[in-house]
Steps between C-alpha positions, in 0.01 A plus 500: 500500500629845431640717774230764474205258537688311767545813701141586465410158653752544780378852573136369514575187702843471656567864536154546659557175681169375368658163420164321537155544651307248686129404456324644809259260666126566511526525874769766486297703247192503742705629790496866584816690434589526865481118542737421215841363590826651352533208255143553387564883461814410299297279282258781418768756448699260268180437300427871450872563396473212243181652349616857513233577766526770766671330797571823689202473743599154589863594544405783730292263713803260499702777647260574780463129582873435510557804718206432735630135544863624513591234238831623352494228226167599382604872512805409275257360242267800543780743403605267222141484367480881523831540296343273236174683466487670150280778631758600765754771451723416784633151389865557599393657835295186583771267377747669745247456789466133402893472539494662841224265630681203346814597688300516825357139434869375475402242236757475210234353266266800557788757472608335174144532373497872611820570292366306195180710527708819514726399206199414272343846568832671420541291185157615391615865567814439283726551799698194407821568685331538830259215423789270436659589836169397671484182299855403596420558868188290467698220346763514767247482784299232318810276499489509878158343507378153427243646265611358154209662321606836620854434401410409144260788477798743555700304246213541251517877550883505474460318165251776398764756596754329278253498213448873555881561487522287173703235673319217331729209583489585869125541495469153336696338774275636766180424318615139463550491875150631564336267235672201654390581854128585417473199268606262787266672749190528276337237708517715803176665610484884472499685826477870566782671308598180325378406150736241356293454185504861403876543570552188281304666219693824542841325510414308194373814283812693616741219408332451159526881424876500607584198282335665197717808547803278552414306175497181707198362314562132568459564877169666437349208305508287811362782716208564262400138522518515871286808518224400272486156655460649851235751385303225340514255795412765751255701294661847575412651172552855625875452440462333150516823291827604672676186378348557157652840493829352618483274191456809288797681637705176479398473137608860438854433632503181281424742208176315433309824462178361362475257790574785743222712362248208511595413854512859645157581333347187652634593848341845481156346435539244790612730791253511790657805677487874453865566427598686185745224368748732333731206434272325249431828310891574496593168373224473237626841370863377497399187311324691231801727472731200460265371231533835313137591560605835668154663442331230710782504755459879546127451591601281790783727613264799494239292686773425772592867515137606557494321832861445605609864469241590770582206726686584819678155469694557175713197443817583289463170305254679277725786401588347150140561392570874508825453317317313223222765491761779445673287225162432331382853486848620399478269197163660418632850529222564765697740719206579723459137611876465509536785726215379723663168571848648549344726770326207657817287497698784654241525773496128565887492517499755778243279677715179445810675605328616820309174586738245339832659545678168544344355176495816295875502427466141374208560272578452130390825337494572136434856591704618782420822677739716300389359169140569593578853591688544167223341301231711683698822434556410141129439437400820680755702308383339171145579593587860575697520168199334324268764665738783374516355156118465496465853604753606247326301223159650595646859495661428155179340380302806611743723313493278189119484510479873548740567212321249289163649576636850418652378183175314417278798537766711312490262223126490499482876488740497207302240328184692530667808358627298209164345444354845473758606254460184281117547507522870401754462231435364146696184471393437140802437260645832428563566133852603459502759229703391193773755458386595158460872443264541203620849410872406487451135394816424686590361850808571701664166572574447868675179446827483325519255209124493445333694218194716554285271290600189700419660830168643371406162370564304812322753716191477265521117523522517890188725495317228314649240740360690792166587334420142408604372845755255357688533828244267656666208326697333774738360242624833359877575546717774392652263222154409370381859494812630329460234228146595454585857470779423250779626714754347743470471879772756566345780298150418644642520855677835436180654354289386798771618751502855341143555397313299774770568763503150632649158419316252275389283802347787692346643183326181422397427868370861548275475203362176644447656847339810356259279311411290797443792738267669245319170459451469892376855505240448222413141523429424861436132444883458465539611867385163607770316294802376677857647450610208280211539265552874468873435426401272219258746354755773505763284325718410792633148531454478879325679791842583667627701195154670489502598862860613500457725190167637643678600819792663307276704272212595730674471848211298628419126504250375243303336789475817687397694182218249440390514869482881474306485185249274651460728815478810262228339294309395821535863640376649170194283489409584859 
């Protein structure tokens, strides 16, 4: 059985000295409280402790009765009961009173019991060094008595102390002594303060747990057989799930993770107590992690954290769960969760160092304190940098959006002005006057190497070309047009450059654009055509060339021009 669960059992039973409770006879139940003997009162108090009932009224009556009858032994048990009452805030004070009374009785067995009681309370308060001193004192006094049960009870607690210190081999030797003694004496009847069967079960659970951690699995095979056989023969099913859980942790150390998960989950469903059973949750999480199912493992680690972090009895053995949670969320770049578990682990380490100072230095830590601080500072620095960067990006975005908005409205304003200009001007093909002067019948040549007649002829032919809208032919080129006009491409280009004041490409494309704009202004049905179709009508081979040239000539996009035309028509109709 795992140390945590085992400690809970001890705190509930041995630590509170509720090692057993007797069935009270019908006659005793019918008696008035004043008529009950000390033994009958003890039976009732033990019964209430075992069922988590309120035993305080009975303990107070027990006090009065022991003082009234001047019974020191009864008064000792009264103080011990008071120190074990969960509702009392003066446990240590009452345990000290129990020791003082035990000394007056001058009985080593009772004094050893008093020291054991004090040590268990101190262990529960994490005062391990002082608790160990009282335990050693109890053992020393018990050796002077003939009470073997008491001697081995102190040996059991010494073994628990070894386990706490991580001295597994030493713990195993002491557990083996206890198991041997309680096994031999199982046939002895239980008397007040002595429960051989329960100590046998606890010794068995603790030894199995220690063997698992020592990887001595062959020894455990025999112990499991012994445990399950005894449980079956004696019908003590309450302890059955604890051994199933032991099988689970044993399987984990054997690296049989699927079996570990199966056994640990089964144990959780079979428990008949109200303890949280962190051990099962922890080892199920570890098993999933080892199997590579980290997402499922994290569910169990977070479930463990939900209860364990608030628990006053924080056992360091569950520390690795926080290391793995930090590792998992670091791999997911979830800095919020990573920082949350770093802070929790740092807080737990302070608690471990305070309450488990002997063990803390021996704990294997993937994240030591300095590394945790460095990682915490790094994450917090990165978060601040991220915040500053985010703020910077927001500011830049606002500036860019503002600038873009300003530019957008500026462009829109310019587009509107251009639209009005286009709408008001006559874009019909301008007839370039042929440079023929009727009166003089001569033309002053502007191009060297070309005669007046040649220039006049080509200009006349270009006028015909424009008037007949031959430019709408998408296949027309400078070469084809020059051949058609009976000249060469060079002469044609020079004449267009001089008299049209543009190159051939712009001359041709401007004619097409002036045509399509006039068409859109007069024939509104064309406003519903897409850009590609309008480009084809105008003689362009593709929509991109059409749009680029439209933008060049009119300083406005064709799509915007069409949009404004539609709005203008709608406004005019209203």
